[in-house]
C-alpha positions, -999 to +999 in steps of 0.1 A: +000+000+000+016+032-011+017+061+013+003+094+003+031+118-003+030+151+016+032+183-004+066+199+000+079+233-009+106+214-027+082+195-050+054+218-059+056+214-096+067+187-120+098+194-140+093+205-176+111+183-202+128+200-231+110+197-264+126+177-292+122+207-314+138+237-298+139+272-312+176+282-309+169+318-316+144+319-287+170+303-264+196+330-273+170+357-267+162+344-233+199+340-224+206+375-236+178+389-214+191+370-184+226+384-189+213+420-192+217+441-161+188+465-154+198+499-141+193+508-104+164+531-114+146+503-133+151+478-105+137+502-079+107+510-102+099+473-103+104+469-065+080+497-059+055+478-080+059+448-058+080+427-082+095+400-061+120+390-088+134+425-089+135+426-051+154+394-049+178+406-076+184+439-058+190+421-025+216+399-042+234+430-054+236+447-020+247+414-004+275+411-029+311+416-017+322+425-052+334+462-052+320+466-087+284+462-073+288+487-045+279+519-065+247+503-080+237+489-046+241+522-029+220+539-057+192+513-051+192+519-014+191+556-018+161+554-042+143+530-019+149+550+013+120+575+008+096+546+005+109+528+036+104+530+074+067+521+071+067+486+086+068+469+120+102+452+124+102+422+147+134+403+157+130+367+168+157+346+185+160+315+205+183+285+208+183+259+180+154+235+186+131+260+201+109+260+170+118+294+154+110+284+118+076+268+127+068+298+149+076+323+122+056+304+097+026+304+121+030+341+127+034+349+090+003+329+081-017+348+108-005+382+095-013+374+059-047+362+070-055+397+084-043+415+053-006+421+061+023+417+038+051+398+055+088+397+047+109+371+065+146+375+066+157+341+078+194+341+086+208+306+085+240+293+101+268+291+076+290+263+065+326+270+074+336+253+041+311+265+014+300+296+033+264+288+023+233+282+045+232+249+064+195+247+075+178+263+046+148+276+066+129+286+035+123+249+027+108+244+062+082+271+059+062+251+034+029+270+037+043+305+040+066+301+011+036+295-012+017+326+002+015+354-023+016+380+005+048+367+020+085+369+009+111+347+025+148+355+020+172+331+036+208+344+039+239+327+053+251+345+084+287+341+073+312+355+099+290+383+111+282+385+148+246+386+161+234+359+138+224+384+112+237+386+076+260+414+067+234+434+047+202+426+067+198+463+076+197+473+039+175+444+030+149+457+054+148+490+035+142+472+002+115+450+016+097+481+030+099+498-003+083+468-019+053+472+003+059+448+031+044+462+063+057+435+086+093+425+086+104+395+106+141+388+112+151+354+124+185+349+139+206+318+143+203+321+181+239+326+192+234+341+226+251+374+237+258+386+202+221+391+195+228+428+200+231+432+163+195+422+155+183+441+185+197+472+170+176+470+138+141+460+150+112+477+168+103+446+189+126+419+201+110+385+209+128+357+227+115+322+221+119+297+250+108+262+257+099+247+291+121+221+307+154+234+293+167+246+327+165+283+317+137+290+342+163+288+370+186+312+351+160+339+344+179+364+364+210+363+342+217+394+322+223+394+285+197+384+260+168+382+284+171+418+294+170+428+257+137+410+252+104+430+249+085+397+254+093+361+260+071+335+242+073+299+256+067+277+226+055+241+224+030+248+252+007+219+242-001+184+253+019+170+282+042+200+280+015+225+288+018+222+326+056+227+325+051+257+301+027+274+325+052+270+354+080+284+332+058+314+324+055+322+361+092+319+367+102+341+337+076+367+347+091+369+382+126+372+367+116+400+343+103+421+372+138+422+387+152+442+358+151+480+358+125+497+337+133+500+300+137+533+282+106+524+263+087+524+297+074+490+287+072+460+311+082+429+291+055+402+291+056+364+290+032+345+269+025+309+259+021+296+224+021+264+203+034+272+168+027+236+157-010+239+166-011+277+157-023+285+192-015+318+210-002+334+178-030+359+174-026+369+211+011+374+207+006+397+177-019+416+197+008+420+223+033+433+197+006+458+184+001+471+220+038+476+223+041+495+190+012+517+200+027+523+235+061+533+221+047+555+195+026+574+220+057+582+242+079+589+211+103+560+220+096+544+186+109+573+166+138+580+189+148+544+189+150+542+151+171+574+151+196+559+175+196+527+154+205+547+123+234+563+142+246+529+152+244+516+116+263+546+103+293+537+125+289+500+116+289+509+079+320+530+082+338+502+101+327+477+075+338+499+046+372+506+061+378+469+067+367+460+032+389+487+016+419+476+036+417+439+028+409+445-009+441+464-016+465+443-038+496+452-018+478+443+015+466+410+001+502+401-009+518+413+023+491+396+044+500+362+030+537+368+038+529+379+074+507+348+079+535+326+068+559+344+092+535+338+121+532+301+111+570+299+111+572+316+145+592+345+131+568+373+141+538+379+163+503+389+154+508+423+169+540+431+150+524+418+118+493+440+123+515+471+128+535+463+097+503+459+076+487+490+089+519+510+083+520+496+048+485+510+041+496+545+054+526+544+030 
């Protein structure tokens, strides 16, 4: 007896076999069109019209480390900027296994059901060998990926701290220009370095599960004190009782922290992403937070401070990129690395030499 196969985001359509009679001129026309590079203005025009293909293409440009793409990427961002800043940005983090992908899909499906347009920037852990994504979260959000009002962009985190891709901040701007009014950023859940994603969102949600021992460590500083809310996931079945106990413990711990600048007291809530329970209540909580912070002007002030932070980050990144892309630095760096390997110099002396070489 054959088992009924489950519909997967990887197998939505059957492959199309090539015809025995192929129009070679048509193939050349298609290949030429694919090789053509639209201008920044044309790409932005398509983005503003909600063209997902143009959005994906523009994001690929701004994520590129090729110096040749920098000018065009900056032009795209500049043209999109007047149409940005009109979304609610939500950062979601939690340790691997807490159910972030399932939760984000449940939240995304709820938001699209009430008329929202959702962009999910899912930042995957990177392979140290290929530098590509390991988990491929897009393939695990099988319902959301087929939703016309949702856009999922998985990106490898690479070497960046905070579990966010190098160009996530700019990608948010492009998504907002494309008309997405809800932007969800998922991090890889790396702990203390979550400061990076916290500095680019309006609301920071920490996902937890009961029985992991964290209830007893709720007083520890770090990621918990950055959270605007804690959602205890997998609160269903036999785990419901433990989840309710965890909720009480975390609520007590949160009251030990000093009041936030937003004058918001972080809340603890229960949910089951698998059963799609508690998701609507959580979004209602996020909406109350946004209304609260807009009424006391924290929302606008926070975004201003975030922009200042990203100005400094961009300068640091650009200086670093310019330094390592200089031909003489590339050549000298290999020599200094070999000297360190041979024990003939120290990292500090080598660094001084390279920095002085740049000055000269």
